C-alpha positions as YAML, in Angstrom:
chain: A
units: angstrom
residues:
- id: 1
  name: MET
  ca: [118.15, 71.27, 95.29]
- id: 2
  name: ALA
  ca: [121.36, 72.60, 96.81]
- id: 3
  name: ASP
  ca: [121.83, 75.31, 99.11]
- id: 4
  name: ALA
  ca: [123.02, 78.28, 97.23]
- id: 5
  name: ARG
  ca: [125.62, 78.86, 100.48]
- id: 6
  name: SER
  ca: [127.20, 75.16, 99.74]
- id: 7
  name: TYR
  ca: [128.57, 76.85, 96.94]
- id: 8
  name: ILE
  ca: [130.14, 79.83, 98.24]
- id: 9
  name: ILE
  ca: [133.80, 80.44, 98.23]
- id: 10
  name: GLU
  ca: [134.91, 81.47, 101.72]
- id: 11
  name: SER
  ca: [138.32, 83.80, 100.57]
- id: 12
  name: LEU
  ca: [135.99, 85.29, 98.28]
- id: 13
  name: ASP
  ca: [132.80, 85.65, 100.32]
- id: 14
  name: THR
  ca: [135.46, 87.39, 103.12]
- id: 15
  name: GLY
  ca: [136.97, 89.52, 100.82]
- id: 16
  name: LEU
  ca: [133.64, 91.15, 99.59]
- id: 17
  name: ARG
  ca: [132.46, 91.11, 103.15]
- id: 18
  name: LEU
  ca: [135.72, 93.42, 103.72]
- id: 19
  name: MET
  ca: [134.63, 95.51, 100.71]
- id: 20
  name: ARG
  ca: [131.84, 96.54, 102.09]
- id: 21
  name: LEU
  ca: [133.52, 97.33, 105.64]
- id: 22
  name: PHE
  ca: [135.61, 100.16, 103.69]
- id: 23
  name: LEU
  ca: [131.15, 101.68, 103.15]
- id: 24
  name: THR
  ca: [131.63, 102.72, 107.13]
- id: 25
  name: HIS
  ca: [135.20, 102.73, 107.63]
- id: 26
  name: ASP
  ca: [137.67, 105.09, 106.62]
- id: 27
  name: THR
  ca: [140.45, 103.21, 107.66]
- id: 28
  name: LEU
  ca: [140.51, 99.96, 108.96]
- id: 29
  name: SER
  ca: [143.25, 98.08, 110.93]
- id: 30
  name: VAL
  ca: [144.05, 94.05, 110.17]
- id: 31
  name: THR
  ca: [142.99, 93.94, 113.87]
- id: 32
  name: GLU
  ca: [139.34, 95.83, 113.07]
- id: 33
  name: ALA
  ca: [139.51, 93.35, 109.46]
- id: 34
  name: ALA
  ca: [139.61, 90.14, 111.77]
- id: 35
  name: ARG
  ca: [137.53, 91.50, 114.40]
- id: 36
  name: GLU
  ca: [134.40, 92.91, 112.09]
- id: 37
  name: LEU
  ca: [134.72, 89.59, 110.44]
- id: 38
  name: ASP
  ca: [135.07, 86.94, 113.16]
- id: 39
  name: VAL
  ca: [138.22, 85.53, 111.65]
- id: 40
  name: ALA
  ca: [141.39, 85.44, 111.95]
- id: 41
  name: ARG
  ca: [144.46, 88.15, 112.16]
- id: 42
  name: SER
  ca: [146.13, 86.38, 109.16]
- id: 43
  name: THR
  ca: [143.12, 85.55, 107.65]
- id: 44
  name: ALA
  ca: [142.09, 89.56, 107.41]
- id: 45
  name: HIS
  ca: [145.94, 89.99, 106.77]
- id: 46
  name: ARG
  ca: [145.60, 87.96, 103.63]
- id: 47
  name: VAL
  ca: [142.34, 89.57, 102.18]
- id: 48
  name: LEU
  ca: [143.34, 92.74, 102.17]
- id: 49
  name: SER
  ca: [146.72, 92.31, 101.22]
- id: 50
  name: THR
  ca: [145.45, 90.92, 98.02]
- id: 51
  name: LEU
  ca: [142.37, 93.88, 97.72]
- id: 52
  name: GLU
  ca: [146.19, 95.95, 98.07]
- id: 53
  name: SER
  ca: [147.57, 94.31, 95.54]
- id: 54
  name: ARG
  ca: [144.27, 94.30, 93.15]
- id: 55
  name: GLY
  ca: [144.06, 98.12, 93.98]
- id: 56
  name: PHE
  ca: [140.52, 98.14, 96.11]
- id: 57
  name: ALA
  ca: [142.82, 98.68, 98.91]
- id: 58
  name: SER
  ca: [145.38, 101.46, 100.15]
- id: 59
  name: ARG
  ca: [148.17, 101.19, 102.62]
- id: 60
  name: ASP
  ca: [147.44, 104.32, 104.83]
- id: 61
  name: ALA
  ca: [150.75, 106.52, 105.60]
- id: 62
  name: SER
  ca: [151.25, 104.87, 108.64]
- id: 63
  name: GLY
  ca: [151.58, 101.42, 107.35]
- id: 64
  name: ARG
  ca: [149.03, 100.11, 110.40]
- id: 65
  name: GLY
  ca: [145.99, 100.72, 108.71]
- id: 66
  name: TYR
  ca: [144.17, 100.40, 104.98]
- id: 67
  name: SER
  ca: [141.53, 102.71, 103.18]
- id: 68
  name: ALA
  ca: [139.64, 102.26, 99.81]
- id: 69
  name: GLY
  ca: [141.41, 102.10, 97.08]
- id: 70
  name: PRO
  ca: [140.75, 103.78, 93.52]
- id: 71
  name: GLU
  ca: [139.46, 100.62, 92.14]
- id: 72
  name: LEU
  ca: [136.84, 100.44, 94.91]
- id: 73
  name: VAL
  ca: [136.15, 104.42, 94.66]
- id: 74
  name: ALA
  ca: [136.03, 104.19, 90.70]
- id: 75
  name: LEU
  ca: [132.72, 101.20, 92.17]
- id: 76
  name: GLY
  ca: [130.78, 103.48, 93.98]
- id: 77
  name: ARG
  ca: [128.39, 106.15, 93.74]
- id: 78
  name: PRO
  ca: [129.71, 109.61, 92.77]
- id: 79
  name: ALA
  ca: [128.76, 111.38, 94.97]
- id: 80
  name: GLY
  ca: [125.98, 114.81, 94.30]
- id: 81
  name: TYR
  ca: [124.00, 112.91, 92.60]
- id: 82
  name: GLY
  ca: [121.20, 111.75, 95.63]
- id: 83
  name: PRO
  ca: [118.73, 112.81, 95.62]
- id: 84
  name: GLY
  ca: [118.99, 114.79, 99.37]
- id: 85
  name: ILE
  ca: [121.84, 115.94, 98.23]
- id: 86
  name: ARG
  ca: [121.34, 117.66, 95.37]
- id: 87
  name: ALA
  ca: [118.19, 119.42, 97.09]
- id: 88
  name: ARG
  ca: [120.68, 120.88, 99.88]
- id: 89
  name: LEU
  ca: [123.21, 122.03, 97.21]
- id: 90
  name: GLN
  ca: [120.57, 124.36, 95.01]
- id: 91
  name: VAL
  ca: [120.79, 126.93, 98.11]
- id: 92
  name: VAL
  ca: [125.20, 126.95, 97.85]
- id: 93
  name: LEU
  ca: [125.06, 126.79, 93.48]
- id: 94
  name: ASP
  ca: [122.83, 130.34, 93.79]
- id: 95
  name: ALA
  ca: [124.90, 131.65, 96.08]
- id: 96
  name: ALA
  ca: [128.25, 131.14, 94.15]
- id: 97
  name: ALA
  ca: [126.81, 131.87, 90.73]
- id: 98
  name: THR
  ca: [125.30, 135.59, 91.84]
- id: 99
  name: ALA
  ca: [128.70, 135.99, 93.83]
- id: 100
  name: THR
  ca: [130.78, 134.56, 91.09]
- id: 101
  name: GLY
  ca: [128.73, 135.81, 87.63]
- id: 102
  name: GLU
  ca: [130.52, 132.40, 86.02]
- id: 103
  name: THR
  ca: [129.63, 129.54, 85.64]
- id: 104
  name: ILE
  ca: [129.72, 127.21, 88.79]
- id: 105
  name: SER
  ca: [129.61, 123.81, 88.97]
- id: 106
  name: THR
  ca: [130.14, 120.75, 91.92]
- id: 107
  name: ALA
  ca: [131.95, 117.43, 91.06]
- id: 108
  name: ALA
  ca: [133.36, 114.29, 92.75]
- id: 109
  name: LEU
  ca: [136.36, 112.29, 92.30]
- id: 110
  name: ILE
  ca: [136.46, 108.63, 90.83]
- id: 111
  name: GLY
  ca: [139.55, 107.03, 90.58]
- id: 112
  name: ASP
  ca: [141.57, 109.36, 87.95]
- id: 113
  name: GLN
  ca: [138.93, 110.89, 86.94]
- id: 114
  name: VAL
  ca: [135.95, 114.03, 88.05]
- id: 115
  name: ILE
  ca: [132.63, 113.84, 87.39]
- id: 116
  name: ILE
  ca: [130.68, 117.47, 87.23]
- id: 117
  name: THR
  ca: [127.21, 116.12, 89.30]
- id: 118
  name: ASP
  ca: [125.28, 119.63, 89.22]
- id: 119
  name: GLY
  ca: [126.27, 123.25, 88.62]
- id: 120
  name: ARG
  ca: [125.11, 126.70, 87.78]
- id: 121
  name: GLU
  ca: [126.01, 128.21, 84.19]
- id: 122
  name: SER
  ca: [126.94, 131.95, 83.31]
- id: 123
  name: PRO
  ca: [124.79, 134.58, 81.66]
- id: 124
  name: HIS
  ca: [127.77, 136.02, 80.12]
- id: 125
  name: PRO
  ca: [127.54, 135.48, 76.14]
- id: 126
  name: VAL
  ca: [130.88, 134.29, 76.38]
- id: 127
  name: ARG
  ca: [130.97, 131.74, 78.94]
- id: 128
  name: ALA
  ca: [132.35, 128.30, 80.60]
- id: 129
  name: VAL
  ca: [130.06, 125.74, 79.60]
- id: 130
  name: LEU
  ca: [128.34, 123.74, 82.31]
- id: 131
  name: GLU
  ca: [128.92, 120.13, 81.23]
- id: 132
  name: THR
  ca: [127.20, 118.15, 83.73]
- id: 133
  name: GLY
  ca: [127.96, 114.14, 83.54]
- id: 134
  name: ARG
  ca: [130.98, 114.82, 81.70]
- id: 135
  name: ALA
  ca: [134.61, 113.23, 83.31]
- id: 136
  name: HIS
  ca: [137.89, 115.02, 82.93]
- id: 137
  name: PRO
  ca: [141.42, 114.22, 84.13]
- id: 138
  name: ALA
  ca: [141.10, 115.07, 88.03]
- id: 139
  name: HIS
  ca: [145.19, 116.63, 87.41]
- id: 140
  name: ALA
  ca: [143.97, 118.88, 84.44]
- id: 141
  name: THR
  ca: [141.44, 120.52, 85.93]
- id: 142
  name: SER
  ca: [140.81, 122.40, 89.58]
- id: 143
  name: ALA
  ca: [137.98, 120.56, 91.13]
- id: 144
  name: GLY
  ca: [140.24, 117.26, 90.58]
- id: 145
  name: LYS
  ca: [143.12, 118.45, 92.16]
- id: 146
  name: VAL
  ca: [141.12, 120.13, 95.42]
- id: 147
  name: LEU
  ca: [139.65, 117.23, 95.51]
- id: 148
  name: LEU
  ca: [143.20, 115.10, 94.88]
- id: 149
  name: ALA
  ca: [144.67, 117.17, 97.62]
- id: 150
  name: GLN
  ca: [141.92, 115.71, 100.23]
- id: 151
  name: LEU
  ca: [143.70, 112.23, 100.14]
- id: 152
  name: THR
  ca: [146.78, 110.79, 101.16]
- id: 153
  name: THR
  ca: [150.45, 110.33, 99.50]
- id: 154
  name: GLU
  ca: [150.14, 106.69, 99.24]
- id: 155
  name: GLN
  ca: [146.08, 107.19, 97.54]
- id: 156
  name: VAL
  ca: [147.47, 109.51, 95.43]
- id: 157
  name: CYS
  ca: [150.62, 107.22, 94.17]
- id: 158
  name: ALA
  ca: [147.93, 104.63, 94.10]
- id: 159
  name: ILE
  ca: [145.93, 106.53, 91.74]
- id: 160
  name: TYR
  ca: [148.68, 107.71, 89.73]
- id: 161
  name: PRO
  ca: [150.92, 104.55, 89.86]
- id: 162
  name: GLU
  ca: [153.34, 105.78, 86.84]
- id: 163
  name: GLU
  ca: [155.56, 108.81, 87.30]
- id: 164
  name: GLN
  ca: [154.37, 110.57, 83.52]
- id: 165
  name: LEU
  ca: [151.13, 111.82, 84.23]
- id: 166
  name: PRO
  ca: [148.62, 111.38, 80.39]
- id: 167
  name: GLY
  ca: [149.81, 114.76, 79.03]
- id: 168
  name: VAL
  ca: [146.43, 117.26, 78.10]
- id: 169
  name: ALA
  ca: [147.54, 120.92, 77.57]
- id: 170
  name: GLY
  ca: [150.18, 123.03, 77.72]
- id: 171
  name: PRO
  ca: [150.35, 123.89, 81.68]
- id: 172
  name: THR
  ca: [149.46, 120.28, 83.19]
- id: 173
  name: PRO
  ca: [151.67, 118.85, 85.63]
- id: 174
  name: VAL
  ca: [152.90, 115.91, 83.64]
- id: 175
  name: SER
  ca: [154.70, 114.21, 86.19]
- id: 176
  name: ARG
  ca: [154.00, 112.56, 89.62]
- id: 177
  name: ASP
  ca: [155.87, 114.42, 91.41]
- id: 178
  name: ALA
  ca: [155.00, 117.78, 89.92]
- id: 179
  name: LEU
  ca: [151.84, 116.88, 90.69]
- id: 180
  name: LEU
  ca: [152.40, 115.80, 94.36]
- id: 181
  name: SER
  ca: [154.41, 119.42, 95.03]
- id: 182
  name: GLU
  ca: [150.89, 121.64, 93.39]
- id: 183
  name: LEU
  ca: [148.59, 119.22, 95.68]
- id: 184
  name: ALA
  ca: [151.44, 120.51, 98.74]
- id: 185
  name: GLY
  ca: [150.26, 123.71, 98.18]
- id: 186
  name: ILE
  ca: [146.41, 123.02, 97.92]
- id: 187
  name: ARG
  ca: [146.28, 122.28, 101.26]
- id: 188
  name: THR
  ca: [148.27, 125.16, 102.48]
- id: 189
  name: LEU
  ca: [145.45, 127.53, 100.33]
- id: 190
  name: GLY
  ca: [142.81, 125.64, 100.36]
- id: 191
  name: ARG
  ca: [141.85, 126.45, 96.94]
- id: 192
  name: ALA
  ca: [143.18, 125.11, 93.63]
- id: 193
  name: VAL
  ca: [143.51, 126.69, 90.07]
- id: 194
  name: SER
  ca: [143.49, 125.97, 86.70]
- id: 195
  name: ALA
  ca: [144.93, 127.37, 83.74]
- id: 196
  name: GLY
  ca: [144.05, 126.66, 80.39]
- id: 197
  name: GLU
  ca: [145.05, 122.80, 81.62]
- id: 198
  name: TRP
  ca: [141.89, 120.91, 80.88]
- id: 199
  name: VAL
  ca: [140.28, 123.55, 78.05]
- id: 200
  name: PRO
  ca: [142.80, 126.13, 76.33]
- id: 201
  name: GLY
  ca: [141.41, 129.83, 77.36]
- id: 202
  name: MET
  ca: [139.73, 128.92, 80.24]
- id: 203
  name: SER
  ca: [140.65, 129.21, 84.14]
- id: 204
  name: ALA
  ca: [139.04, 127.87, 86.83]
- id: 205
  name: VAL
  ca: [139.00, 127.57, 90.37]
- id: 206
  name: ALA
  ca: [137.78, 124.89, 93.29]
- id: 207
  name: VAL
  ca: [137.57, 124.62, 96.53]
- id: 208
  name: PRO
  ca: [136.49, 121.47, 99.04]
- id: 209
  name: LEU
  ca: [132.44, 121.71, 99.50]
- id: 210
  name: THR
  ca: [131.13, 118.84, 102.23]
- id: 211
  name: GLY
  ca: [132.35, 115.07, 102.50]
- id: 212
  name: SER
  ca: [134.87, 114.23, 105.35]
- id: 213
  name: SER
  ca: [135.73, 110.84, 103.55]
- id: 214
  name: TRP
  ca: [135.66, 109.31, 100.07]
- id: 215
  name: ARG
  ca: [132.10, 108.10, 99.56]
- id: 216
  name: ASP
  ca: [130.62, 111.48, 99.84]
- id: 217
  name: ARG
  ca: [133.69, 114.85, 99.07]
- id: 218
  name: LEU
  ca: [132.23, 117.43, 96.63]
- id: 219
  name: ALA
  ca: [134.82, 120.42, 95.15]
- id: 220
  name: LEU
  ca: [133.04, 123.38, 94.33]
- id: 221
  name: MET
  ca: [134.31, 125.35, 91.16]
- id: 222
  name: ALA
  ca: [134.11, 128.32, 89.32]
- id: 223
  name: SER
  ca: [134.92, 128.03, 85.20]
- id: 224
  name: MET
  ca: [135.35, 131.34, 83.25]
- id: 225
  name: PRO
  ca: [137.56, 132.86, 79.91]
- id: 226
  name: ALA
  ca: [141.09, 132.86, 80.84]
- id: 227
  name: ASP
  ca: [140.61, 137.24, 80.57]
- id: 228
  name: ARG
  ca: [138.26, 136.72, 83.40]
- id: 229
  name: GLY
  ca: [140.12, 134.40, 85.77]
- id: 230
  name: GLY
  ca: [143.79, 136.28, 86.10]
- id: 231
  name: GLU
  ca: [145.26, 135.32, 89.56]
- id: 232
  name: PRO
  ca: [142.73, 138.50, 91.47]
- id: 233
  name: GLU
  ca: [139.64, 137.38, 90.29]
- id: 234
  name: LEU
  ca: [140.82, 133.55, 90.70]
- id: 235
  name: ALA
  ca: [141.90, 134.59, 94.30]
- id: 236
  name: ARG
  ca: [138.33, 137.01, 95.05]
- id: 237
  name: HIS
  ca: [135.99, 133.93, 92.97]
- id: 238
  name: ALA
  ca: [137.97, 130.86, 96.22]
- id: 239
  name: GLY
  ca: [136.38, 133.30, 98.48]
- id: 240
  name: ALA
  ca: [133.23, 133.73, 97.31]
- id: 241
  name: LEU
  ca: [133.17, 129.76, 97.15]
- id: 242
  name: ARG
  ca: [133.64, 129.58, 100.33]
- id: 243
  name: ARG
  ca: [131.22, 131.23, 101.95]
- id: 244
  name: ALA
  ca: [128.73, 129.72, 99.83]
- id: 245
  name: ALA
  ca: [129.88, 126.28, 100.75]
- id: 246
  name: GLY
  ca: [128.96, 127.85, 104.12]
- id: 247
  name: LEU
  ca: [125.36, 127.74, 103.45]
- id: 248
  name: LEU
  ca: [125.26, 124.00, 102.71]
- id: 249
  name: PRO
  ca: [122.46, 123.15, 105.51]
- id: 250
  name: PRO
  ca: [122.93, 120.14, 107.47]
- id: 251
  name: PRO
  ca: [121.75, 116.30, 106.51]
- id: 252
  name: SER
  ca: [118.10, 116.15, 107.27]
- id: 253
  name: SER
  ca: [118.01, 113.88, 110.48]
...
């Protein structure tokens, strides 16, 4: 019986090994990829260019490096589902729920969607419903926008290759330029809000929670009926979310 390695397609093997590098590297230059894979620089460049053309790699702003593209991110396991991080998040969720009195959730960005990974539901009779495991359009939610704001412009454009964005509700940004402009403001403020953009009559505010790379970034979000979610309340809740996020215990060694 033939050795299984005799059936290996070398170029495909190189591409798969290169994609695995993005699990441990936030960015890769052509030179770094060639060194890590022990291949010629020209080979690494061709493979990275191929991955970029299929959305598995994205060129960074400098044009000299690559990061994980939206297709690769979509294949990855969402942050926040592992038992370790879920256990660490409990103190954050409890503190945020107590401080705001509203429905609290954590969310991960997967392509152009956000997935709700955990949370606490408000005790108010009229409240936002906690929808753990449900996906929402990232550009129409505060959690999605605060996570998109942590990406580069090039990465956002790779996720949204068309100028027109899907319309969800009245206030939702419907163009990529409008979204990019809003993301710039979010980076300055450190928080994102949505007002009836996903569910009419509901407001939400979100702040970054944890993670320095696409593999483990999470947002912390408070959602509430619009009559309890005006600008003063959202700003106050954002402060409470930041304080709760600061309680996140470090990973156990």
